[in-house]
Steps between C-alpha positions, in 0.01 A plus 500: 500500500634842404426783741579873474497734801506879457583688822584862586672465841681249719192414707283459194762284333499281811118477499475443126772237469389306808136521392591363156667202662204444736227509235681302230394134477685310772634240258600752231854577386489879533722745314478840666599813305518817705447851361577801721308811397739790472420781745585667830466173701675259265677264744877501537710184477523493882124519538454219249747282689317570826168389347670170416262392220652313205405596145620334182543846346469849639523834319398862533242632251274790423127435471520505120802266500300257713211510253739432213635198692143375552440528126807290424502246781248227577398472867239300686472741794578870545506651851468879522651603834470879473324802645140532385572747221774276364267199498231695317745624236634149443151353472415746223840458337476119508146508366629697202813283465299174496214633288393236250721231652334160532665426833649714774641447850295511820554842663517521881536796734441589866643681800835462680349509847236663718254716304418788733464798266371585152295181490260596223762688295756220515247225430345666196847565359564124529169398345537319169754238606387138483576459871509777760651330804372581848742411781224413747134414539434854620666653192314267265166615645597867480632467144181336373286764671690782326475341154134410537429848636609664174348235277833339411554124464631366834570144385877564474536548878673191637585439865857389574748598775817705515757301301794567734360346819689207641780411734508297818232572763614687812580254781631723778742769604845531348823588677524793494133597490461698177266789427469606137343822377395464134540847347303627202622749238203734511315424827513716700581784265617788723841542661347557846315170494787299357740648755252416778481134395877478473549658845248260655675203343835619634343568841371140504851377425641701790225380732572135408876464454465123507300511175610544143301780336505512120378765258413306184537728195373442150760695303824688533528879443478571128293190428124514445238239562123502441464835681723806510700538821592864558632453855694173529540371855872458428534878487279565803692257721826685438377779731431257783721284718357148496634235744709200396198266493334710226579424136383579148440192287415431136442176317212263441213551745452129542856456618458782753177342627691177564654668807214733598317479833292817460419668169397867526377718215260779407323314220757300301401182320778346710235481776310243293820302437564502874142397589520217249791360703321575832773740609372758755407801288416859591348773281576835665233746611743771618423724201131419504295241313460680168431425137807700394718263705328183386481358851121534494510181291598314818199600709355181643832316470592510868844630397457875566719633782730791592868521589405576861316168517790315338751654738290366787504146359168480309474219249218496244259213444376502141133438425486168315191588295653828385823325407313239296322772297833663408640204303768441763433124504656445841281187528713307250273553195757706309606230246142489367452879486594521131303197378206711378728724294682203347170340401373822341821546301492139380140545389577821312801349323288201393216717370409402141583773250717695742413788729288804417656844466596685818219742590588743783220693671666832408472589132506827304121489534470430875792715620591751224646748749710244692616213280694694230730655763576160655587353162704804394727462807607171346526645147176340382216661307132473602466172309811343657724562199853631572525873440748642248843537654433246776813315621478166324854370470508123468858472621686550823601866546854597409759603755445874458122461527538289816725764663259783413206300633675421829601865540144618436359251750757604757416867449132424548562312823729777626223750431241291683711422806701821540370797302124446542507479883705821519255685276210367705657619826569844351134523397393431858701793641 
């Protein structure tokens, strides 16, 4: 089976590649070709190594280059692991690319983790794929309700689970007892709040010198992931004086969880990974329970607590019914979580006469003031055809072009992480 995954960041590459392996027939010999969409969050070599997912080929492309590859190559399955606008653009571009073709691949998309904002917007931008994966029973119900509410076909919604769950169940305390704070690039957003969380983590380390306290970071300064990080914790910690039992760590989240006794976060998907392994897990309430933080998603989980409570020895007890609705599969049902998706894909591939054309909900008729701008950002016209002058090189970029591209990306990241915060602070004076 030939599978193509198009991703626009390290976390989406991880989700897309692992999902492809989960939903492919279990007895199939899978060839996985990875395509990294060129942009501000294109993963670095270090980020790709940290993800640890093998691909038979992997290359960086523009949207139009990807469409050209889909016109040339023959795949059974295409996984679009992108932001909503990127998925919508590719659905229209692929519909145009495969127009008149007797057979085409099954197209799959979904979300990297917890869906706590822009539910309707993100879902409608993903409508048109053959399968829209929901990582939990709760998400599947919400997704269908949105589609049915606007009169769109909801049959593509397919319940699965997060593809990166796994690891050995927690069996008891390690030596030393290890507390891990899973940081997020964009939550919380403001310097004051991020500094507060960092100071509380350091205070916890000082209060418990017998413990190892780890700050788990997603990326290094200058790297981008799914979200822009204007104020990296690495820079904020330089102004503080953490104790010897406090450390910054990178690497695969699963490997960090192997030695974790208490996972603390604001709203990271790492909480679900931790709950899957039955590791004590806390979602912080210090900054409030708010939609902008995403921790409102965990109401009813039994995991909400503050640093004051943790400092005094509080340990959460997760609500089993809530956990079951989130696709965490802590009850041992995880191996079967992708059976429904596999069966649907097998049925679509065996469909006599091939698959019908891709038909997204958004069209020039239903969203004439919205869709053209989304497509234009990826150099596509309103009908999904590449615009004149769109980057469409079918070869690897030359050395000069690579250097210019890296320099431009570096300048962008410098502007986001250094110049933009200064301008914002000046505007607040």
